C-alpha positions in Angstrom: -8.4 35.5 109.9 -7.9 34.6 106.6 -10.6 34.1 103.3 -10.0 32.2 99.9 -7.2 30.2 99.3 -4.8 31.2 96.7 -1.5 29.3 95.7 0.6 28.2 98.6 4.3 29.5 98.9 6.5 26.8 100.7 8.8 28.7 102.6 10.0 28.8 106.3 9.2 32.3 108.0 12.8 33.4 108.5 13.0 32.8 104.3 9.9 34.5 103.5 11.0 37.8 106.4 14.0 38.4 105.4 14.3 41.2 102.7 16.7 40.8 99.9 20.3 41.7 100.4 20.5 45.5 99.1 23.3 46.7 96.3 26.4 47.4 98.3 27.5 51.2 98.9 30.9 52.9 99.0 30.9 53.0 102.6 33.1 50.4 104.8 30.3 50.6 107.2 26.7 52.0 108.1 24.8 53.3 111.0 21.6 51.7 111.8 19.1 52.2 114.4 16.4 50.1 116.2 13.8 50.7 118.7 13.4 48.4 121.2 10.0 49.1 123.1 10.4 45.5 125.4 14.1 45.4 126.8 13.7 46.4 130.4 16.6 44.9 132.4 20.9 44.1 132.0 19.9 40.3 130.6 18.2 42.2 127.5 21.1 44.3 126.8 23.2 41.2 126.8 20.9 39.2 124.7 20.7 41.8 122.1 24.5 42.7 121.9 25.2 39.1 121.2 22.6 37.8 119.1 23.0 40.8 116.7 26.6 40.3 116.8 26.6 37.0 115.6 25.1 38.2 112.1 27.4 38.2 109.1 28.2 42.0 108.4 27.5 43.1 112.0 30.3 45.2 113.4 29.0 46.3 116.7 25.5 46.6 118.8 25.4 48.5 121.4 22.0 49.1 123.5 20.6 52.1 125.0 18.1 50.9 127.8 17.1 54.6 129.0 16.1 55.4 125.2 15.3 51.3 124.7 17.7 51.8 121.4 20.1 49.8 119.5 22.7 51.0 117.8 24.2 48.9 114.8 27.4 49.4 113.1 27.3 47.0 109.8 28.5 46.8 106.7 26.6 48.0 103.6 24.9 44.7 103.1 23.2 44.0 106.0 19.3 45.1 105.8 17.0 46.4 109.0 15.0 43.6 108.4 17.5 40.8 108.9 18.6 42.1 112.6 14.8 42.6 113.3 14.2 38.8 112.2 16.9 37.8 114.3 15.5 39.9 117.7 12.5 38.6 116.7 13.4 35.3 117.0 15.1 36.0 120.3 12.1 37.4 121.6 12.3 40.9 121.7 9.5 43.3 119.5 11.9 45.5 117.2 11.3 48.8 114.7 13.5 50.7 112.4 14.1 54.0 113.3 15.6 56.7 110.3 19.2 57.9 111.8 19.0 60.6 109.6 15.7 62.2 111.7 16.8 61.0 114.9 20.0 62.1 117.0 20.4 58.9 117.9 23.4 59.9 120.3 21.6 62.6 122.6 23.5 63.2 126.2 22.0 65.5 128.9 24.3 68.8 127.9 22.0 71.2 130.0 22.4 68.7 133.0 25.9 68.7 132.4 26.2 72.2 132.2 24.0 73.0 135.1 26.0 70.7 137.1 29.8 72.2 136.2 28.1 76.0 137.1 27.1 73.9 140.1 30.3 73.0 141.0 32.3 76.0 140.1 30.0 78.1 142.4 29.7 75.9 145.3 33.9 75.9 144.9 34.1 79.4 144.8 32.2 80.2 147.6 34.2 78.2 149.4 37.2 80.1 149.0 35.4 83.3 149.6 34.1 82.2 152.9 37.7 81.1 153.9 38.6 84.5 153.0 35.6 86.0 154.9 36.3 84.1 157.5 39.3 86.2 158.4 38.2 89.6 157.6 35.5 88.6 160.3 38.3 87.4 163.0 39.6 90.6 162.9 41.7 91.2 159.9 41.9 95.1 159.4 43.6 97.8 157.1 45.7 96.3 154.3 45.3 93.0 155.1 40.9 93.1 155.3 41.6 94.9 151.7 43.5 92.3 150.6 41.6 89.7 151.1 38.3 91.6 150.2 40.6 92.4 146.6 41.1 88.5 146.0 37.8 87.6 147.0 36.8 89.8 144.0 39.2 88.2 141.8 37.6 84.6 143.0 34.0 86.1 142.6 33.7 88.2 139.4 34.6 85.0 137.0 32.7 82.4 138.8 30.0 84.9 138.7 30.3 85.5 135.2 30.7 82.0 134.3 28.1 80.4 136.9 25.3 82.5 136.6 24.7 82.8 133.4 21.6 80.8 133.1 20.1 83.6 135.2 21.7 86.4 133.3 20.1 84.7 130.3 16.7 84.6 130.9 16.7 88.1 132.9 17.8 89.5 129.6 15.2 87.4 127.5 12.4 88.6 129.6 13.6 92.2 129.8 14.1 92.4 125.9 10.2 90.5 125.4 8.8 93.8 127.9 8.3 91.3 130.9 9.7 90.2 134.1 10.1 86.7 135.4 11.8 85.6 138.7 15.5 85.8 137.3 14.9 89.3 136.6 15.1 90.3 140.6 17.7 87.3 140.7 20.3 89.3 138.9 19.4 92.2 140.1 20.4 91.0 143.9 23.5 89.8 142.2 24.6 92.4 140.7 23.9 94.7 143.0 26.0 93.1 145.7 28.9 92.7 143.4 28.8 96.4 143.0 28.4 97.3 146.6 31.4 95.1 147.6 33.4 96.6 144.9 32.5 99.8 145.9 33.1 99.1 149.6 36.6 97.6 148.8 37.8 100.4 146.6 37.0 102.3 149.6 38.7 100.2 152.3 35.4 99.7 153.9 34.9 97.2 156.1 32.4 94.8 154.7 32.1 93.5 151.5 29.5 91.0 150.3 31.2 88.4 147.7 30.4 85.9 149.4 26.9 86.6 150.1 26.7 86.8 145.8 28.3 83.5 145.6 25.9 81.3 148.2 23.1 83.0 146.9 24.3 81.9 142.9 25.1 78.5 144.3 21.5 78.0 146.4 19.5 79.4 143.0 21.6 76.8 140.8 20.9 74.0 143.3 17.1 74.5 142.9 17.3 74.8 139.2 20.0 71.4 138.9 16.9 69.7 140.8 14.4 71.3 139.0 16.3 70.0 135.7 16.8 66.6 137.2 13.0 65.9 137.8 12.7 65.4 133.8 14.1 63.4 131.5 16.1 64.5 128.4 13.6 67.3 126.7 12.7 65.0 123.0 10.1 65.8 120.7 7.6 63.3 119.8 7.0 64.6 116.8 10.6 63.5 115.6 10.4 59.9 117.4 7.3 59.9 114.8 9.5 61.1 111.8 12.4 58.8 113.1 9.7 55.9 112.3 9.1 56.5 108.8 10.5 54.1 106.7 13.9 55.4 105.1 13.8 53.1 102.2 11.5 51.0 99.6 11.7 48.4 97.1 10.5 50.5 93.7 9.3 48.1 90.7 9.8 48.6 87.3 12.8 47.0 86.3 13.7 43.5 85.8 14.6 43.6 89.6 13.1 45.6 92.6 15.6 48.1 93.4 16.0 50.2 96.5 15.5 53.9 96.8 15.4 56.5 99.3 11.5 57.5 100.5 12.2 60.9 99.7 12.8 60.1 95.8 9.2 58.4 95.6 6.5 59.9 93.6 2.8 59.3 93.5 1.8 56.6 91.3 4.9 54.8 92.0 4.6 50.8 92.3 6.2 49.1 95.4 7.1 45.9 96.7 6.4 45.5 100.6 7.9 42.1 101.3 6.7 40.2 104.7 7.9 41.5 107.9 7.9 45.4 106.3 6.4 48.2 106.6 4.6 50.2 104.6 6.6 53.2 103.1 3.5 54.9 102.0 -0.2 55.0 101.6 -1.5 53.5 98.7 -3.6 51.0 97.6 -2.8 47.3 97.2 -2.9 46.3 93.6 -1.4 42.5 93.7 -0.8 39.8 96.7 -2.9 39.0 99.5 -1.3 38.9 103.4 -2.3 40.1 106.5 -1.5 44.0 107.9 -0.6 44.1 111.5 -1.9 48.1 112.5 -1.7 47.8 115.8 1.2 51.0 116.0 -1.6 53.2 114.3 -5.3 52.2 115.2 -4.4 49.8 118.5 -6.1 46.8 116.7 -4.8 43.4 118.5 -5.8 41.1 115.3 -4.3 41.8 112.0 -6.9 42.4 109.0 -6.5 41.0 105.6 -5.2 42.5 103.3 -5.7 41.8 99.3 -5.8 44.0 96.0 -8.0 47.1 96.0 -7.7 47.3 99.9 -6.0 51.0 101.4 -2.8 50.9 103.4 -1.1 53.5 105.1 2.2 54.1 106.0 3.9 52.6 109.3 1.3 49.1 109.1 3.3 46.3 109.0 2.9 43.3 106.0 3.2 39.9 108.0 2.5 37.1 105.5 2.9 37.7 102.3 4.6 39.7 99.5 2.2 43.3 98.0 3.0 45.1 95.3 1.6 48.7 96.6 0.7 51.9 94.3 1.9 55.0 96.2 -1.2 57.9 97.0 0.6 59.6 99.3 4.1 60.1 100.3 6.1 61.9 102.4 5.0 64.7 104.3 1.3 63.8 103.0 1.2 60.2 104.8 -0.6 59.3 107.2 2.4 59.1 109.9 3.9 62.1 108.8 0.4 63.8 109.7 -0.1 62.4 112.7 3.4 63.9 113.7 2.5 67.4 112.9 -0.6 66.7 115.0 1.5 66.2 117.7 4.0 68.7 117.3 0.7 71.3 117.3 -0.4 69.4 120.3 2.9 69.8 122.6 3.3 73.1 121.7 -0.2 74.0 123.3 0.6 71.9 126.5 3.9 74.0 126.5 1.8 76.8 127.4 0.9 76.0 130.8 0.8 78.4 133.7 2.7 77.0 136.6 2.6 78.1 139.7 5.8 79.2 140.1 5.3 81.6 136.8 2.4 83.0 138.5 4.3 84.3 142.0 7.1 85.6 139.6 4.8 87.8 137.7 3.2 89.5 141.0 6.6 89.3 143.2 9.1 90.7 140.8 7.3 93.7 140.3 7.0 94.3 144.1 10.7 93.5 144.6 11.8 96.2 142.4 9.6 98.6 144.1 10.7 98.1 147.3 14.4 98.2 146.8 14.1 101.5 144.4 12.0 103.0 147.4 14.0 102.0 150.0 17.1 103.5 148.2 15.6 106.4 147.5 13.9 106.8 150.9 17.4 106.3 152.9 18.9 108.8 150.2 16.6 111.3 150.8 16.9 110.8 154.8 20.6 110.4 155.2 21.8 112.2 152.2 24.6 108.7 152.4 24.8 107.5 149.2 26.9 104.2 150.1 24.8 103.8 152.8 21.4 104.0 150.7 23.1 101.5 148.5 23.8 99.1 151.1 20.4 98.9 152.2 18.8 98.7 148.7 21.3 96.0 148.6 20.3 93.9 151.6 16.6 94.5 150.5 17.1 92.6 147.2 18.9 90.1 148.3 16.6 89.4 151.8 13.9 89.2 149.1 15.6 86.9 146.2 13.4 84.9 145.3 15.7 82.0 146.4 13.0 80.1 148.8 10.5 80.3 145.8 13.2 79.6 143.3 13.5 76.2 145.4 9.6 75.8 146.6 8.8 74.2 143.5 12.0 72.2 142.6 12.2 70.8 146.5 8.9 69.7 146.1 9.1 67.8 142.7 12.5 66.4 143.7 11.2 64.6 146.5 7.9 63.6 144.7 9.3 62.5 142.1 11.8 60.3 144.2 8.8 58.9 145.9 6.9 58.0 142.7 10.5 56.5 141.0 10.4 53.9 144.0 7.0 53.1 143.4 7.6 52.5 139.5 6.9 55.8 137.8 9.4 58.3 136.3 8.2 62.2 136.4 9.8 63.5 132.9 8.0 66.8 132.4 8.9 70.1 135.1 4.7 71.1 135.5 3.5 67.2 135.7 3.1 66.7 139.2 0.8 70.3 139.1 -1.0 69.2 136.3 -1.7 65.3 137.5 -2.5 66.6 140.9 -5.5 68.6 139.2 -7.1 65.6 137.3 -10.9 64.8 137.4 -11.0 63.0 134.4 -8.8 59.7 133.5 -8.8 58.1 130.1 -7.2 54.7 128.9 -6.1 53.3 125.8 -7.1 49.5 125.2 -4.5 47.5 123.9 -1.3 47.6 125.8 -2.7 49.7 128.6 -5.0 47.8 129.9 -4.0 45.0 128.5 -1.2 43.3 127.4 -1.4 43.7 123.9 -1.2 40.0 123.2 -3.4 37.3 122.4 -3.5 34.6 125.0 -4.6 31.0 124.1 -7.6 30.4 127.0 -8.9 27.0 125.9 -6.0 24.5 125.9 -7.6 22.1 128.0 -10.1 21.6 125.6 -7.9 19.9 122.6 -6.6 16.4 122.7 -2.6 15.5 123.0 -3.0 14.9 119.2 -4.5 17.7 118.1 -2.0 20.4 120.1 1.0 18.1 118.7 -0.6 18.8 114.7 -1.6 22.9 115.9 1.9 23.2 117.1 4.0 22.0 114.1 1.7 24.1 111.8 2.1 27.0 113.9 6.0 27.4 114.1 5.9 27.8 110.0 3.7 31.0 110.6 4.9 34.6 111.8 1.3 35.7 112.6 1.0 36.8 116.4 -2.3 34.0 116.7 0.4 31.6 115.7 3.1 33.0 118.0 1.0 32.7 120.6 0.1 29.0 120.1 3.8 28.5 119.9 4.4 30.3 123.4 1.3 28.4 124.4 2.8 24.7 123.3 6.5 25.5 124.6 4.9 25.9 127.9 3.0 23.0 128.0 5.4 21.0 126.4 4.0 19.8 123.4 5.7 18.0 120.6 5.0 18.9 117.5 3.8 16.3 115.2 5.4 15.0 111.9 3.9 17.0 109.6 5.4 17.6 106.0 5.1 19.8 103.1 4.2 22.8 105.3 3.3 25.9 102.9 1.8 29.4 104.7 -0.9 30.9 102.5 -0.6 34.8 103.0 -3.6 35.9 104.3 -5.3 32.3 105.0 -3.0 30.6 107.4 -0.7 27.1 107.1 -1.2 23.8 105.5 0.7 20.5 105.4 0.5 16.7 104.9 0.1 14.3 107.6 -0.5 10.5 106.9 -2.1 11.0 103.2 -4.1 13.7 104.6 -4.4 17.7 104.7 -4.2 19.9 107.9 -5.4 23.5 108.3 -4.3 26.4 110.8 -5.9 29.3 109.9 -9.4 31.5 109.0 -12.4 29.5 109.8 -13.9 29.8 106.1 -10.2 28.9 104.7 -10.5 25.5 106.8 -14.3 24.9 106.3 -16.0 25.7 110.0 -18.6 28.3 110.4 -17.2 31.2 112.1 -17.5 31.0 115.9 -19.4 33.4 117.3 -17.6 35.4 119.9 -19.5 38.9 119.9 -20.1 38.2 123.7 -16.8 37.4 125.0 -15.0 39.3 122.8 -12.3 36.4 121.9 -10.7 35.9 118.8 -10.2 32.3 117.4 -7.6 30.8 114.9 -9.0 27.4 113.4 -7.7 23.5 113.0 -8.8 21.3 110.4 -7.5 17.7 110.6 -8.8 15.8 107.5 -12.0 15.5 106.5 -13.7 13.2 109.0 -12.7 15.6 111.8 -14.7 18.9 112.3 -12.7 22.0 113.0 -11.8 23.4 116.1 -11.2 26.7 117.3 -8.3 28.1 119.3 -10.2 30.9 121.4 -8.0 33.9 122.4 -8.6 36.8 124.7 -6.1 39.9 125.2 -4.8 39.5 129.2 -5.2 42.3 131.5 -2.5 44.4 133.1 -1.6 43.6 136.5 -3.3 46.2 138.5 -5.7 47.2 135.3 -8.8 46.4 137.6 -7.1 48.0 140.9 -6.3 51.4 139.2 -9.5 51.7 137.8 -11.6 51.4 140.9 -9.2 53.3 143.1 -9.7 56.3 140.6 -13.4 56.1 140.5 -13.2 55.9 144.7 -11.0 59.3 144.5 -14.7 60.9 142.7 -12.8 60.6 138.9 -14.4 59.8 136.4 -13.1 56.9 133.9 -13.4 56.5 129.8 -11.7 53.6 127.9 -11.2 55.0 123.9 -9.9 52.2 121.7 -9.1 51.8 118.4 -10.1 47.8 118.5 -13.4 46.5 117.2 -16.5 47.6 119.0 -17.1 44.3 120.1 -13.7 43.7 122.0 -14.0 47.3 123.1 -17.3 46.3 124.6 -16.4 43.2 126.5 -13.7 45.4 128.4 -15.3 48.3 129.5 -17.9 45.5 131.0 -15.1 44.1 132.5 -14.0 47.0 134.5 -17.3 48.5 135.1 -16.0 51.4 132.4 -19.8 53.4 131.2 -17.9 55.6 129.1 -16.3 53.7 126.0 -15.5 54.7 122.4 -14.5 51.5 119.7 -12.8 51.8 116.7 -11.3 55.5 117.2 -8.4 57.2 114.6 -5.4 59.0 116.5 -7.7 62.1 115.3 -10.8 61.4 116.8 -9.1 60.3 120.0 -7.4 63.9 120.5 -10.5 65.3 119.5 -12.8 63.6 122.3 -9.7 64.7 124.4 -10.5 68.2 123.4 -14.0 67.4 123.9 -13.6 66.9 127.6 -11.0 69.8 128.1 -14.0 72.4 126.7 -16.0 71.4 128.8 -13.5 72.0 131.9 -12.5 68.4 132.7 -8.8 68.1 133.4 -7.6 65.0 131.9 -5.2 62.2 132.3 -4.5 60.2 129.3 -2.8 56.9 130.0 -1.9 55.3 126.3 1.2 53.2 124.7 1.0 52.8 121.2 1.8 55.1 118.0 -2.0 55.7 117.7 -2.1 57.6 121.2 0.9 59.7 120.7 -1.6 62.6 119.5 -3.6 61.7 122.5 -1.1 61.9 125.1 0.3 65.4 124.0 -3.2 66.8 123.6 -4.2 65.5 127.4 -3.6 67.8 130.6 -1.0 65.4 131.7 -0.2 61.9 130.2 1.2 58.5 131.3 2.7 55.5 129.1 4.1 52.5 130.0 8.3 51.6 129.9 7.1 49.0 127.2 5.0 51.6 125.0 6.9 52.6 121.5 8.9 55.6 121.8 7.0 58.0 120.3 4.3 57.4 122.9 6.8 57.6 126.0 8.2 60.8 124.8 4.5 62.2 124.0 3.9 61.5 127.8 4.7 63.2 130.8 5.2 60.4 133.0 6.4 57.0 132.7 5.3 53.7 134.0 8.7 51.6 134.7 6.7 48.1 136.0 3.8 46.3 134.9 1.2 47.3 137.3 -1.5 50.0 136.5 -2.7 49.6 140.2 0.1 53.2 141.4 -1.6 55.6 138.7 -4.3 55.9 141.5 -1.4 56.5 144.2 0.3 58.8 141.7 -2.9 61.3 141.6 -3.0 61.3 145.4 0.9 62.2 145.6 0.5 64.8 142.9 -2.4 66.6 145.1 0.0 66.5 148.2 2.8 68.0 146.2 0.8 70.8 144.9 -0.3 71.6 148.3 3.5 70.9 149.4 4.4 73.8 147.1 1.4 76.2 148.1 2.8 75.7 151.6 6.3 76.6 150.4 5.1 79.8 148.9 3.4 80.9 152.4 6.4 80.1 154.1 8.5 82.3 151.6 6.0 85.2 151.9 6.1 85.1 155.8 9.4 85.1 155.9 9.2 88.2 153.4 7.0 89.4 155.9 9.3 89.5 158.6 13.0 90.1 157.0 12.1 92.7 154.5 11.0 95.9 157.3 14.5 94.6 159.2 16.3 95.2 155.6 14.3 98.3 154.7 14.7 100.0 158.6 18.6 99.5 158.1 18.8 96.8 160.5 20.2 94.1 158.5 23.5 94.0 156.5 24.0 92.2 152.9 26.0 89.1 154.9 22.5 89.1 157.5 20.7 89.0 154.8 22.1 86.3 152.7 22.4 84.3 155.6 18.2 84.9 156.1 18.0 84.4 152.9 19.6 80.5 152.8 17.6 80.0 156.2 14.2 80.3 153.8 16.1 77.9 151.4 16.5 75.6 153.6 13.1 75.8 155.4 11.7 75.5 152.7 13.7 72.4 151.3 12.7 70.5 154.6 9.3 70.9 154.2 9.2 69.5 151.1 11.2 66.3 152.2 8.1 65.7 154.2 6.3 64.6 151.4 8.7 61.8 151.5 7.3 60.0 154.5 3.5 61.5 153.7 0.7 58.8 153.7 
């Protein structure tokens, strides 16, 4: 709220917030990128694109709903602030992104490549299988040899292309002097090819090109399913860097000069207009305004800004122009340090040891030893290199970890589909395994447990004439509380009073004239009211003053709970999980929210680094931590937690740092997701046991020479199907 009144600035909010036009640059057009965290449907896309297309100088606007981002092609004279103001008028929150720091046209190249290889392997295996049917039907001598050589001509290039992911992975592992699941896979494929070529060159009755292709096809299917369980891998640190302001207004000449932030130096004096984000860390030397710190601290209400106050990069100047002296620029700003912390936290979580990795370390050496022993044993016993190689090939194929390779992706795909239908998108390959182990849940407050928007709660206490005056004053302000009043008055069909000479006093409120008297809406001390004590309720207030003969009245606001918040906390507690609330908001607000939800472990006024440090302390004590958050100030904590969830309305950086995205507004599904993750982990372990039992039965047959490579391939396929069917049981699990 607001403190002493300087001279009023008479202007409409649009005029105040719109930056001055930049000096035209040589290019005919520039590309701008804006983050749109609140869009959620096709109507949003249409509204944004049409709204931006109506601005002079905008040539095109394309919205990406998945990335919650809009790309605008415009003339160089079009400034981001104008676009942001337009979107704000349309009801959409928007933040400028630096296109130089962000790959704005990312595509899923890895998924597309896997799908292409899968198609090649499938098409080739069908054709080779047709040729094999002819051989099985009785083709002999020259006809059989011709079919085998045609199969070889199809198989060799198809394998060389389709199996590249396994070849590269196995080679990388061997170069690092370790084994992974792809090493026995590659050996099985290569040995099947070598055996088949040898048999074909000797006019043998059997070749196993179809087995090699079928094996490759099944494994690629598993690899693609695994890939599809995740969103496109993007770095949260990159997203944070893209949020840094790319340009700043440098003072020092007759007019402010727009320069790239990279050219700023310590001590430079900058002009930050209303609606703009701080480009540097610094100190205010002139001007009064209010600062929205919610991106960095989670504070719901803007703070008063005056000369001497420190500001940080990324904070938003709301109501008045400020002159700021730079004290930290570039990589030294608080926003960039936050990006560095996120990068460190992400790299630590990437070291999680998945169940598949653990199985590979045990399984791969055993397979190699078994195949080598079979080859040597049969060579010594029968003295027949050809028979020994066939048996070793059968052992490798029958023990090939296709079932193990499908054990995890088959389950995660089924579980991800189930959660998606409930409104949750799984992004990370091991997120379900980590979610199933969670025993401690940490919630952010603003924008996570709550909607993050002030909600008027005492409208009925005011008379119609008071509401009409407040409506007229609120319309002229860009302050969040004023905007909440405007929305409430529109819903109540309040008609604004004929207030004249309306002026916004930066940092204090809005004033005007009506019937010869002064009317004001703003800070308690400015309108002549005693500050309302809201410590017990956590409410926020803005005050209305109408003339000298009527006492000021307070409009009270509270941050409304997100749907399902109470149910989620209660259900998680019923599951035996401990709950914590950690927020950058003020103590009275956080205490009120914790009491309302029955959370005894809470922390207020926490900086991003402190949130992450708390999570590291909980992890060090042996707890498996789930973090649920939505803001820029949560990104480090989201990346540091064992597993993390963010709402779809969250800022890009928070969504990228998290493992799971909540697609709807309801938090109650989080408890169900934890249960689904537990079931999924059990299914994965069951699949490992199925694969083990299969090997215990099938391997002795292969070692005894009772299974040809073709029979081995069919047995391997049947185990893969069994594993997949077991995973599908998850879709109907309760």
